[in-house]
BAFI-3210 file (N, C-alpha, C; in Angstrom, 3 decimals, decimal comma, padded with zeros to 6 digits):
// residues 270
n [1|2|3|4|5|6|7|8|9|10|11|12|13|14|15|16|17|18|19|20|21|22|23|24|25|26|27|28|29|30|31|32|33|34|35|36|37|38|39|40|41|42|43|44|45|46|47|48|49|50|51|52|53|54|55|56|57|58|59|60|61|62|63|64|65|66|67|68|69|70|71|72|73|74|75|76|77|78|79|80|81|82|83|84|85|86|87|88|89|90|91|92|93|94|95|96|97|98|99|100|101|102|103|104|105|106|107|108|109|110|111|112|113|114|115|116|117|118|119|120|121|122|123|124|125|126|127|128|129|130|131|132|133|134|135|136|137|138|139|140|141|142|143|144|145|146|147|148|149|150|151|152|153|154|155|156|157|158|159|160|161|162|163|164|165|166|167|168|169|170|171|172|173|174|175|176|177|178|179|180|181|182|183|184|185|186|187|188|189|190|191|192|193|194|195|196|197|198|199|200|201|202|203|204|205|206|207|208|209|210|211|212|213|214|215|216|217|218|219|220|221|222|223|224|225|226|227|228|229|230|231|232|233|234|235|236|237|238|239|240|241|242|243|244|245|246|247|248|249|250|251|252|253|254|255|256|257|258|259|260|261|262|263|264|265|266|267|268|269|270]
n.u [125,238|121,724|119,371|116,158|113,193|110,306|107,378|104,758|102,146|103,750|103,950|106,081|108,146|108,080|109,048|111,350|112,854|115,739|117,308|119,122|118,577|119,638|118,410|118,557|118,027|115,676|114,026|111,533|108,643|108,920|111,211|110,959|108,553|109,332|111,204|109,498|107,912|109,782|110,654|108,218|108,034|109,817|112,496|115,715|116,486|118,377|118,127|118,816|119,574|120,288|120,470|121,058|119,037|116,712|116,984|116,968|114,385|112,837|113,605|112,627|109,905|109,467|110,230|110,899|113,683|115,163|117,415|118,810|120,919|123,142|123,875|125,154|124,084|125,950|128,432|131,341|132,844|130,941|129,088|130,571|131,007|128,392|127,645|129,508|128,612|126,102|126,903|128,297|126,265|124,145|125,219|125,117|124,606|122,125|120,306|119,943|118,566|118,566|117,499|117,653|117,290|117,345|116,303|117,356|117,447|115,213|113,284|113,762|116,195|118,357|118,512|119,821|122,565|125,995|126,399|123,870|123,206|125,320|124,878|122,403|123,011|125,002|123,716|121,496|122,517|125,353|125,469|123,895|125,654|127,928|127,047|126,198|128,575|130,187|128,660|128,678|131,402|131,814|130,053|127,909|129,019|130,284|128,421|125,943|122,988|120,528|119,685|117,808|116,923|115,561|113,945|112,155|109,103|109,556|112,028|111,506|110,348|109,350|109,178|108,065|110,299|111,612|113,842|116,645|116,511|114,961|116,698|118,717|117,351|116,721|119,283|119,784|118,034|119,210|121,688|120,881|120,356|122,908|124,413|123,045|123,909|126,709|127,025|125,868|125,915|125,492|124,304|121,183|119,755|117,441|114,964|112,558|109,989|108,314|105,198|103,535|103,701|102,543|104,671|107,161|109,231|108,003|106,056|105,503|104,399|101,909|100,474|098,895|097,254|095,935|093,323|092,964|094,992|094,114|091,724|092,747|094,173|094,349|093,684|092,506|093,705|096,500|099,736|100,606|103,178|103,319|102,435|104,627|106,574|105,678|106,032|108,801|109,494|108,586|110,321|112,794|112,527|112,433|110,393|110,713|112,886|113,782|114,041|115,747|117,546|115,387|112,862|110,377|107,383|105,297|102,569|099,843|098,720|099,389|101,164|099,768|098,247|095,691|093,158|090,669|089,670|088,831|086,872|084,918|084,025|082,135|080,448|081,040|078,734|077,378]
n.v [071,189|071,067|068,615|068,423|066,697|065,966|066,557|067,270|069,112|069,887|071,045|071,259|072,367|075,039|075,402|076,783|075,944|075,668|077,208|080,227|083,663|086,884|090,085|093,169|096,576|096,242|097,181|098,199|098,437|096,899|095,296|094,477|093,077|091,012|089,719|088,832|087,011|085,093|084,139|083,086|080,924|079,271|079,991|081,185|084,535|087,420|090,719|093,881|097,290|100,787|101,720|100,217|099,925|100,046|097,805|095,808|096,142|095,403|092,703|091,723|092,061|090,231|087,824|084,384|082,813|085,321|087,979|091,226|093,527|096,193|097,972|099,915|099,903|100,249|099,932|098,238|096,891|096,581|095,001|092,628|091,944|091,512|089,262|087,448|087,267|086,099|083,594|082,607|082,500|081,013|079,235|079,225|081,075|081,271|082,712|085,880|089,009|091,816|094,640|097,255|100,725|104,048|107,449|110,266|111,969|113,406|114,863|116,703|115,246|116,852|118,696|117,592|117,075|115,882|114,592|113,699|112,012|110,139|109,018|107,769|105,760|104,431|103,183|101,894|100,379|099,737|098,625|096,163|094,741|094,618|093,191|090,792|089,873|089,504|087,613|085,511|084,798|084,102|081,998|081,165|080,637|078,187|076,521|077,040|079,077|081,746|084,841|087,797|090,781|093,951|095,683|097,885|098,847|101,223|101,085|100,122|101,942|105,373|108,280|111,379|113,315|111,158|110,235|109,672|107,815|105,798|105,112|103,892|101,640|100,423|099,731|097,901|095,836|094,964|094,189|092,062|090,027|089,746|088,855|086,495|084,896|084,938|083,756|081,322|077,679|077,676|079,740|081,228|084,139|086,652|089,261|091,459|093,596|095,985|097,821|100,854|100,910|100,771|102,246|103,985|105,040|105,330|107,156|109,747|109,178|108,087|109,086|111,467|110,860|108,419|107,434|108,050|106,490|103,935|103,712|103,716|101,420|098,023|096,006|097,554|098,714|100,105|098,634|096,507|096,064|093,304|092,023|092,043|090,938|088,274|087,341|087,443|085,504|083,256|083,250|082,680|080,131|076,497|076,073|077,800|076,857|076,605|079,080|081,849|084,918|086,498|089,098|089,794|091,197|092,998|094,539|094,922|095,311|097,836|098,620|098,052|100,143|102,742|101,467|102,447|103,618|101,475|100,391|102,358|102,051|100,198|097,036|093,942|092,623|089,433]
n.w [095,195|095,283|094,228|092,711|092,905|090,878|092,295|092,097|093,607|095,983|099,037|100,708|099,346|099,686|102,147|104,396|106,472|108,473|106,834|106,280|106,124|105,031|105,209|103,846|104,848|106,447|108,483|108,159|105,959|102,720|103,137|105,841|105,630|103,897|105,525|107,582|106,100|105,267|107,746|108,652|106,989|108,120|108,129|109,360|110,226|109,528|110,113|108,756|109,524|109,501|112,086|115,222|117,142|115,614|113,992|115,959|116,983|114,787|114,557|116,975|116,570|114,492|115,698|116,718|115,153|114,668|114,254|114,855|113,073|112,894|110,049|107,479|104,183|102,142|103,240|103,320|105,341|107,355|106,044|105,669|108,344|109,230|107,718|108,698|111,347|110,909|109,917|112,109|114,037|112,861|111,017|108,234|105,159|103,277|101,834|100,391|100,551|098,831|099,713|100,680|099,989|098,533|097,876|097,299|095,180|094,047|091,528|088,384|086,189|085,302|087,293|089,399|091,677|091,919|094,366|095,254|093,139|093,338|095,893|095,509|093,570|094,934|097,128|095,912|093,814|093,969|096,583|096,443|094,734|096,365|098,752|097,603|096,513|098,827|100,249|098,445|098,307|100,954|101,523|099,664|097,115|097,320|098,603|097,528|096,941|097,172|095,730|095,977|094,502|095,256|092,986|090,858|089,210|088,104|086,952|084,490|082,892|082,452|084,471|085,792|087,723|088,894|087,619|088,157|090,280|089,020|086,976|088,448|089,307|086,887|086,111|088,145|087,502|085,120|086,190|087,781|085,905|084,818|087,057|087,547|085,478|085,843|088,370|088,168|088,202|090,900|092,419|092,473|091,054|091,271|090,761|092,268|091,132|092,337|092,082|092,957|096,343|099,700|101,377|103,347|101,799|099,317|099,787|098,778|096,360|096,751|098,988|098,810|096,744|096,735|096,224|093,502|092,373|093,098|091,614|089,071|088,872|087,910|089,794|091,665|093,948|095,752|096,379|099,177|101,640|102,335|100,029|098,363|099,989|100,270|097,677|097,468|099,362|098,021|095,757|096,908|097,725|097,243|095,522|093,473|092,121|089,507|088,452|087,453|086,980|086,430|086,545|088,668|088,310|090,446|090,775|090,822|088,383|087,483|085,461|083,220|082,407|082,575|084,281|084,842|082,525|081,060|082,649|082,588|080,062|080,107|080,703|078,962|076,748|076,666]
ca.u [123,986|120,619|118,524|114,760|112,320|109,000|106,458|103,448|101,860|104,475|104,064|107,368|109,089|108,035|109,589|112,705|113,428|117,166|118,024|119,351|118,457|119,965|117,558|119,047|116,973|114,515|113,370|110,150|108,266|109,073|112,233|110,383|107,557|110,067|111,769|108,373|107,483|110,825|110,589|106,992|108,297|110,741|113,868|116,386|116,558|119,167|117,586|119,731|119,127|121,429|120,520|120,891|117,740|115,685|117,167|116,526|112,928|112,301|113,829|111,705|108,576|109,432|110,300|111,571|115,136|115,479|118,308|119,047|122,321|123,285|124,800|124,852|124,090|127,107|129,660|131,878|133,226|129,730|128,515|131,365|130,756|127,035|127,662|130,255|127,719|125,096|127,550|128,612|125,033|123,256|125,981|125,005|123,903|121,512|119,414|120,266|117,581|119,127|116,296|117,917|117,217|117,185|115,996|117,538|117,546|113,861|113,209|114,320|117,565|119,347|118,561|120,504|124,008|126,707|126,258|122,611|123,347|126,234|124,242|121,367|123,615|125,773|122,825|120,569|123,189|126,609|125,238|123,595|126,884|128,786|126,536|126,204|129,970|130,654|127,921|129,133|132,731|131,793|129,238|127,060|129,778|130,601|127,286|124,712|122,170|119,571|119,707|116,695|117,116|114,332|114,004|110,940|108,589|110,144|113,184|111,018|109,664|109,769|108,287|108,550|110,974|112,227|114,776|117,868|116,097|114,559|117,902|119,410|116,585|116,926|120,605|119,685|117,398|120,263|122,668|120,300|120,587|124,359|124,830|122,447|124,803|128,051|127,030|125,225|124,592|125,449|123,480|120,109|119,614|116,233|114,556|111,145|109,769|107,011|104,593|103,382|103,413|102,374|105,893|107,651|110,030|107,129|104,938|105,187|103,694|100,555|099,788|097,890|096,499|095,661|092,055|093,175|095,789|093,261|090,772|093,465|094,885|093,472|093,196|091,780|094,372|097,951|100,288|101,005|104,473|103,170|102,299|105,971|107,271|105,276|106,673|110,214|109,582|108,452|111,510|113,947|112,203|112,648|109,297|111,214|114,251|114,183|113,862|116,905|117,729|114,089|112,336|108,984|106,610|104,222|102,061|098,391|098,319|099,631|101,848|098,835|097,621|094,582|092,046|089,415|089,179|088,169|085,660|083,889|083,539|080,987|080,663|080,858|077,501|077,597]
ca.v [071,573|070,182|068,229|068,525|065,786|066,495|065,968|067,894|070,196|069,549|072,291|071,316|073,135|076,414|075,370|077,332|075,509|075,391|078,128|081,534|084,796|088,255|091,039|094,527|097,583|095,444|097,667|098,573|098,321|095,641|094,482|093,863|092,097|089,857|089,010|088,136|085,897|084,068|083,535|082,292|079,680|078,468|080,423|082,104|085,818|088,534|091,944|094,993|098,671|101,637|101,881|098,942|099,843|099,750|096,401|094,983|096,228|094,577|091,301|091,387|091,949|088,993|086,718|083,179|082,917|086,572|088,870|092,499|093,902|097,545|098,010|100,749|098,970|100,427|099,838|096,894|096,263|096,196|093,864|091,444|091,612|090,966|087,900|086,643|087,022|085,129|082,285|082,168|082,240|080,029|078,241|079,335|082,234|080,633|083,662|087,301|089,914|093,167|095,472|098,646|101,667|105,447|108,320|111,694|112,731|113,620|116,042|116,492|114,727|117,924|119,497|116,850|117,250|114,608|113,944|112,965|110,927|109,127|108,322|106,897|104,588|103,702|102,327|101,114|099,500|099,204|097,783|094,781|094,101|094,385|092,126|089,542|089,452|089,001|086,388|084,446|084,357|083,546|080,790|080,712|080,136|076,771|075,749|077,398|080,071|082,515|086,295|088,555|092,230|094,728|096,705|098,699|099,008|102,465|100,724|099,624|103,013|106,749|109,035|112,695|113,518|109,937|109,765|109,080|106,614|104,765|104,654|102,953|100,393|099,793|099,105|096,742|094,768|094,441|093,529|090,794|089,060|089,528|088,024|085,163|084,145|084,805|082,931|080,031|077,261|077,587|080,776|081,816|085,578|087,223|090,556|091,824|094,972|096,429|099,083|101,758|100,140|101,628|102,309|105,337|105,495|105,669|107,937|110,879|108,687|107,607|109,642|112,471|110,459|106,986|107,126|108,072|105,316|102,762|103,645|103,502|100,139|096,915|095,320|098,562|099,154|100,130|097,446|096,468|095,378|091,852|091,525|091,851|090,012|086,904|086,983|087,192|084,201|082,251|083,224|082,101|078,750|075,487|076,143|078,610|076,367|076,702|080,490|082,708|086,000|087,085|090,202|089,477|092,422|092,877|095,917|094,976|095,694|099,265|098,824|097,817|101,404|103,226|100,526|103,191|103,865|100,261|100,207|103,304|101,634|099,329|095,595|093,294|091,837|088,094]
ca.w [094,559|095,561|093,114|093,105|092,186|090,521|093,265|091,992|094,546|097,207|099,804|101,402|098,532|100,180|103,508|104,503|107,744|108,455|105,961|106,889|105,208|105,419|104,496|104,110|104,899|106,831|109,693|107,842|104,560|101,993|103,782|107,039|105,175|103,384|106,675|108,212|105,254|105,318|109,080|108,728|106,263|108,910|107,994|110,270|109,541|110,042|109,527|108,924|109,483|109,843|113,540|115,911|117,811|114,608|113,613|117,083|117,072|113,704|114,910|118,058|115,960|113,710|116,642|116,242|114,982|113,975|114,978|114,190|112,919|112,361|108,910|106,324|103,060|101,259|104,033|103,096|106,604|108,070|105,311|106,005|109,746|109,312|107,178|109,671|112,485|110,472|109,838|113,470|114,781|112,234|110,280|106,781|104,574|102,116|101,159|100,540|099,951|098,726|099,717|101,077|098,866|098,905|096,743|097,602|093,926|093,520|090,669|087,043|086,181|085,138|088,516|090,452|091,803|091,950|095,668|095,291|092,161|093,864|097,009|094,954|092,952|095,941|097,919|095,096|092,859|094,491|097,760|096,043|094,247|097,525|099,614|096,842|096,421|100,120|100,570|097,538|098,722|102,307|101,661|098,562|095,980|097,548|099,105|096,836|097,610|096,382|095,924|095,406|094,524|095,163|091,943|090,801|087,852|087,597|086,151|083,209|082,173|082,684|085,341|086,175|089,014|089,411|086,605|088,697|091,009|088,067|086,278|089,344|089,328|085,576|086,186|089,043|086,723|084,245|087,047|088,207|084,829|084,733|088,181|087,391|084,591|086,421|089,575|087,914|088,665|092,366|093,034|091,679|091,292|090,678|091,291|092,278|090,677|092,838|091,690|094,101|097,547|100,873|102,173|103,630|100,665|098,195|100,310|097,903|095,175|097,036|100,155|098,457|095,557|096,797|095,566|092,050|092,024|093,229|090,509|087,819|088,940|087,529|090,986|092,461|095,175|095,738|097,002|100,583|101,756|102,359|098,656|097,823|100,879|099,950|096,404|097,756|100,024|096,958|094,906|097,613|098,084|096,220|094,554|092,355|091,917|088,099|088,092|087,715|086,026|086,102|087,345|088,967|088,481|091,435|090,724|090,753|087,035|087,235|084,181|082,113|082,021|083,394|084,251|084,906|081,171|080,601|083,434|082,134|078,743|080,352|080,657|077,663|076,664|076,105]
c.u [122,898|119,920|117,095|113,923|110,993|107,949|105,077|103,301|102,466|104,722|105,381|108,388|109,074|108,681|111,036|113,385|114,902|117,971|118,090|119,332|118,984|119,112|118,046|117,887|115,653|113,818|111,925|109,871|108,478|110,110|111,708|109,365|108,240|110,646|110,685|108,009|108,498|110,805|109,353|107,143|109,351|112,181|114,393|116,590|117,470|118,666|118,560|119,009|120,329|121,574|120,241|119,524|116,608|115,768|116,671|115,006|112,268|112,438|112,875|110,284|108,433|109,416|111,044|113,066|115,478|116,385|118,500|120,530|122,376|124,306|124,288|125,041|125,355|128,445|130,202|132,234|131,993|129,033|129,252|131,085|129,378|127,006|128,438|129,378|126,660|125,685|127,849|127,349|124,241|123,968|125,894|124,423|123,354|120,741|119,902|119,199|118,165|117,973|116,560|117,926|117,056|116,844|116,123|117,464|116,185|113,811|113,796|115,792|118,588|119,423|119,342|121,993|124,668|126,488|124,975|122,627|124,180|125,598|123,183|121,970|124,451|124,885|122,019|121,248|124,477|126,374|124,812|124,806|127,765|128,313|126,535|127,619|130,454|129,969|128,373|130,483|132,712|131,061|128,626|127,830|130,092|129,362|125,978|123,909|121,264|119,700|118,460|116,976|115,770|114,531|112,721|110,423|109,076|111,358|112,812|110,339|110,195|108,721|108,902|109,176|111,696|113,294|116,009|117,545|115,759|115,738|118,671|118,684|116,655|118,271|120,571|119,023|118,415|121,288|122,165|120,551|122,080|124,841|124,265|123,312|126,158|128,096|126,361|126,274|124,441|124,432|122,422|119,970|118,382|115,957|113,041|111,047|108,392|106,525|104,527|102,888|103,360|103,610|106,285|108,420|109,154|105,999|104,531|104,372|102,252|099,787|098,670|097,011|096,139|094,367|092,212|093,966|094,950|092,340|091,461|094,165|093,928|092,892|092,695|092,398|095,855|098,457|100,539|102,351|104,372|103,009|103,661|106,753|106,949|105,920|108,151|110,386|109,422|109,751|112,711|113,722|112,503|111,528|109,697|112,606|114,710|113,955|115,127|117,032|116,448|113,735|110,829|108,249|105,441|103,599|100,547|097,861|098,573|100,298|100,930|098,219|096,437|093,375|090,701|088,822|088,420|086,870|084,547|083,336|082,354|081,337|080,405|079,560|077,781|076,269]
c.v [070,561|069,805|068,180|067,589|066,472|065,824|066,588|069,028|069,877|070,835|072,391|072,135|074,617|076,539|075,846|076,951|075,145|076,307|079,509|082,614|086,069|089,169|092,444|095,519|096,995|095,938|098,077|098,228|096,932|094,736|093,763|092,801|090,846|089,032|088,227|086,884|084,755|083,363|082,650|080,962|078,830|078,925|081,220|083,413|086,785|089,778|093,093|096,321|099,522|101,818|100,543|098,829|099,529|098,293|095,469|094,984|095,379|093,101|090,856|091,224|090,636|087,776|085,531|083,355|084,143|087,408|090,139|092,811|095,282|097,542|099,000|099,886|099,062|100,355|098,416|096,191|095,780|095,034|092,576|090,989|090,973|089,522|086,964|086,289|085,989|083,717|081,728|081,743|081,066|078,990|078,297|080,701|081,744|081,602|085,071|088,105|091,325|094,159|096,947|099,557|103,085|106,251|109,791|112,581|112,917|114,928|115,741|116,085|115,856|118,865|118,805|117,181|115,879|113,868|113,123|111,792|109,789|108,336|107,351|105,623|103,779|102,715|101,382|100,129|098,896|098,273|096,363|094,034|093,697|093,191|090,784|088,988|088,836|087,683|085,226|083,907|083,644|082,209|080,293|080,114|078,656|075,947|076,007|078,427|080,783|083,988|086,879|090,041|092,929|095,854|097,533|098,701|100,322|102,204|100,205|100,707|104,363|107,482|110,390|112,640|112,286|109,382|109,095|107,789|105,488|104,248|103,651|101,610|099,673|099,083|097,864|095,557|094,128|093,648|092,162|089,706|088,728|088,591|086,608|084,283|083,902|083,825|081,579|078,915|077,267|078,540|081,246|083,296|086,079|088,583|090,613|093,289|095,421|097,677|099,986|100,950|101,099|101,543|103,770|105,886|105,990|106,616|109,086|110,454|108,300|108,394|110,603|112,053|108,983|106,625|107,079|106,854|104,046|102,616|103,355|102,150|098,982|096,197|096,282|098,905|099,265|098,893|097,621|095,741|093,861|091,260|091,198|090,853|088,558|086,429|086,679|085,827|083,070|082,129|082,587|080,644|077,798|075,464|076,948|078,141|076,406|078,110|081,246|083,752|086,729|088,233|090,027|090,790|092,157|094,265|096,025|095,355|097,143|099,522|098,591|099,108|101,709|102,293|101,230|103,455|102,658|100,025|101,124|102,939|100,672|097,858|095,060|092,468|090,495|087,368]
c.w [094,899|094,264|093,605|092,249|091,887|091,384|093,194|092,969|095,910|097,986|100,542|100,617|098,912|101,561|103,515|105,813|107,578|107,554|106,619|105,825|105,844|104,556|104,835|104,072|105,347|108,088|109,447|106,376|103,967|102,655|105,006|106,649|104,643|104,527|107,413|107,418|105,282|106,673|109,222|108,003|106,949|108,894|109,178|109,521|110,292|109,336|109,786|108,837|109,847|111,344|114,211|116,558|116,838|114,166|114,715|117,209|115,994|114,035|116,008|117,525|115,198|114,636|116,066|116,191|114,140|114,860|114,161|114,133|112,282|111,242|107,881|105,086|102,217|101,992|103,961|104,393|107,366|107,370|105,673|107,439|109,916|108,834|108,102|110,871|112,123|110,420|111,223|114,214|114,192|111,370|108,777|106,414|103,244|101,242|101,426|099,821|100,000|098,580|100,007|099,855|099,401|097,661|097,130|096,371|093,282|092,737|089,302|087,114|086,137|086,335|089,629|090,482|091,958|093,266|095,738|094,309|092,756|095,005|096,505|094,383|093,934|096,695|097,029|094,150|093,418|095,673|097,386|095,483|095,427|098,344|098,887|096,736|097,720|100,473|099,703|097,970|100,071|102,385|100,357|097,390|096,096|097,840|098,359|097,619|096,631|096,752|095,271|095,590|094,434|094,164|091,998|089,374|087,249|086,728|084,777|082,377|082,586|083,508|085,630|087,563|089,565|088,465|087,144|089,443|090,039|087,257|087,141|089,373|087,984|085,552|087,072|088,336|085,776|085,053|087,505|087,165|084,706|085,835|088,071|086,490|085,246|087,587|089,380|087,870|090,183|092,994|092,043|092,048|090,540|091,300|091,382|091,862|091,140|092,113|092,906|095,297|098,731|101,779|102,395|102,439|099,525|098,591|099,396|096,691|095,461|098,093|099,791|097,278|095,555|096,072|094,049|091,599|092,074|092,018|089,179|087,756|088,697|088,747|092,054|093,802|094,936|096,483|098,488|100,662|101,729|100,961|098,069|098,674|100,572|098,653|096,606|098,416|099,021|096,162|095,594|097,986|096,938|095,192|093,319|091,929|090,470|087,571|088,443|086,611|085,668|087,038|087,459|089,245|089,424|091,570|090,621|089,386|086,692|085,889|082,980|081,589|082,922|083,264|084,283|083,536|080,640|081,365|082,950|080,770|078,875|080,187|079,255|077,735|076,010|075,997]
res [m|q|t|h|s|r|t|g|a|d|t|s|r|f|d|l|t|g|r|t|a|i|v|t|g|a|s|r|g|i|g|l|a|a|a|h|a|i|a|a|a|g|g|n|v|v|v|t|s|r|r|q|e|s|a|d|a|a|a|a|e|i|g|g|n|a|i|g|f|a|a|h|a|a|d|e|d|e|a|r|c|c|i|d|v|a|l|e|r|f|g|s|v|d|i|l|v|n|n|a|a|t|n|p|a|y|g|p|v|c|d|q|d|y|a|r|f|a|k|t|f|e|v|n|l|w|a|p|i|l|w|t|s|v|a|t|r|a|w|m|g|e|h|g|g|v|v|v|n|t|a|s|i|g|g|m|g|f|e|a|n|l|g|v|y|n|a|s|k|a|a|l|i|h|l|t|k|q|l|a|l|e|l|s|p|q|v|r|v|n|a|v|a|p|g|v|v|r|t|k|l|a|e|a|l|w|k|e|q|e|d|q|l|n|s|a|t|a|l|s|r|i|g|e|p|d|d|v|g|s|a|i|a|f|l|v|s|d|a|a|s|w|v|t|g|e|t|f|v|i|d|g|g|q|r|l|g|d|a|g|l|f|r|t|a|g|a|i|n|v]
***
């Protein structure tokens, strides 16, 4: 276990040089942004995607010490192989970002079948358990490490047509706290909970209504993948060394409610 001195505004605490991260589902969107941010801080990065060509393209875009690896998030053999490759290539697995997600179960909960339910929970909940377990046994349990799970503000409330997806993210938020206790003090475990972000997965939530979302959001825009990627890079750094079991909401104020109602009320006279 590393110890950390109090050094004030020590920017070196954000430095990830010499550390290795695996980011699942990193060929685009939040996963790719997180991989970019970790690499920019000096880290080695293994990016996964279901297709090798997509993983390789992401690694080439990131540059530096980034490699691509084809792995289905819920495939145990592929998870083990990926972690073995990371250890062989870089010598450690210090950071795990469980980002891969899916949502085939769009619509009312009672309209879903078991196959769509099972796929949602397999990728969104079981895969983070699987990768965290393998990484802990292979490296982190002995040497220490950091895990970040990509959850969602949907896991903190209720939305039409997203009941199964949001239930999987609510469970992931709970799981984050459970793992933070079970793996302490060697491994820190946190989550990020993005609001509506400009990603392919969330496209149905913003593509036809971006203007309305912007006007209703306190910071007047939907999120960009980099907004979340930068937060993940912070959580895996020593700057967050006393943070574990937490869920970092990154939503531009979307959970606060309709900001447009406050703007139309006019400015406060002082």
